[in-house]
C-alpha positions as CSV (number, residue, x, y, z in Angstrom):
1,V,-7.5,1.0,9.3
2,G,-6.8,-0.5,5.9
3,L,-4.7,2.2,4.4
4,S,-2.7,2.8,7.7
5,Y,-1.8,-0.8,7.7
6,V,0.0,-0.5,4.3
7,T,1.6,2.8,5.2
8,E,2.7,1.9,8.8
9,T,3.5,-1.7,8.4
10,V,3.8,-3.1,4.9
11,F,5.9,-0.3,3.3
12,S,8.7,-0.6,5.9
13,S,8.5,-4.4,6.7
14,V,8.7,-5.7,3.0
15,P,12.1,-4.1,2.3
16,A,13.4,-5.2,5.8
17,Y,12.2,-8.8,5.1
18,I,13.8,-8.9,1.7
19,R,17.1,-7.6,3.1
20,R,17.0,-10.3,5.8
21,M,16.1,-12.9,3.3
22,N,19.0,-11.9,1.0
23,M,21.4,-12.0,4.0
24,T,20.2,-15.5,4.8
25,L,20.4,-16.6,1.2
26,G,23.9,-15.2,1.0
27,H,25.0,-17.1,4.1
28,A,23.8,-20.2,2.5
29,G,25.6,-19.5,-0.7
30,L,22.4,-18.9,-2.7
31,P,21.8,-15.9,-5.0
32,P,19.6,-12.9,-3.7
33,L,15.9,-12.4,-4.4
34,P,15.3,-10.6,-7.6
35,N,15.6,-6.7,-7.2
36,D,12.0,-6.0,-8.6
37,G,10.3,-8.1,-6.0
38,A,7.2,-8.1,-8.4
39,D,6.5,-11.8,-7.8
40,L,7.4,-12.0,-4.3
41,F,4.5,-10.1,-2.8
42,R,1.1,-8.9,-3.8
43,F,-1.2,-7.0,-1.7
44,S,-4.8,-6.1,-2.3
45,T,-7.7,-4.5,-0.5
46,W,-11.5,-4.8,-0.4
47,M,-11.6,-1.0,0.3
48,G,-13.9,0.7,-2.2
49,G,-14.7,-2.5,-3.9
50,D,-17.2,-4.0,-1.6
51,R,-20.0,-3.9,-4.1
52,D,-21.8,-7.1,-3.6
53,G,-24.9,-5.5,-2.4
54,N,-23.5,-2.8,-0.2
55,P,-25.6,0.3,-1.3
56,F,-23.0,2.7,0.2
57,V,-20.1,1.5,-2.2
58,T,-20.5,3.2,-5.5
59,A,-18.3,3.7,-8.5
60,E,-17.5,7.1,-7.0
61,T,-16.5,5.4,-3.8
62,T,-14.2,3.1,-5.5
63,Y,-12.6,5.8,-7.5
64,E,-12.1,8.0,-4.4
65,V,-10.3,4.9,-2.7
66,V,-8.1,4.3,-5.7
67,V,-7.1,7.9,-5.9
68,T,-6.5,8.2,-2.2
69,N,-4.2,5.1,-2.3
70,R,-2.3,6.3,-5.2
71,I,-1.7,9.7,-3.6
72,R,-0.5,8.0,-0.4
73,A,1.9,5.7,-2.2
74,I,3.3,8.8,-3.9
75,D,3.7,10.5,-0.7
76,L,5.4,7.5,0.8
77,Y,7.9,7.4,-2.1
78,F,8.5,11.3,-1.9
79,A,9.4,10.9,1.7
80,Q,11.8,8.2,1.1
81,I,13.4,10.1,-1.8
82,S,13.7,13.3,0.5
83,L,15.7,11.3,3.0
84,L,18.3,10.4,0.2
85,L,18.6,14.1,-0.8
């Protein structure tokens, strides 16, 4: 469920939200949000990091979750780039 939340909700919702905010700011005569958006949103997850006594979460589990998340992020970006080509 955790990874699908990011891929199916956050990835498309955040840009839509930023566009809507910029439109609203523009109507109010204010400057748009910064393009990088780095300080606007921060998402994190406990997946692979629940190591406070859970014997099933190991360093290998954490590594696999990080790699899986990175691969999924790359896939999402490549899919968006493909739409532009």
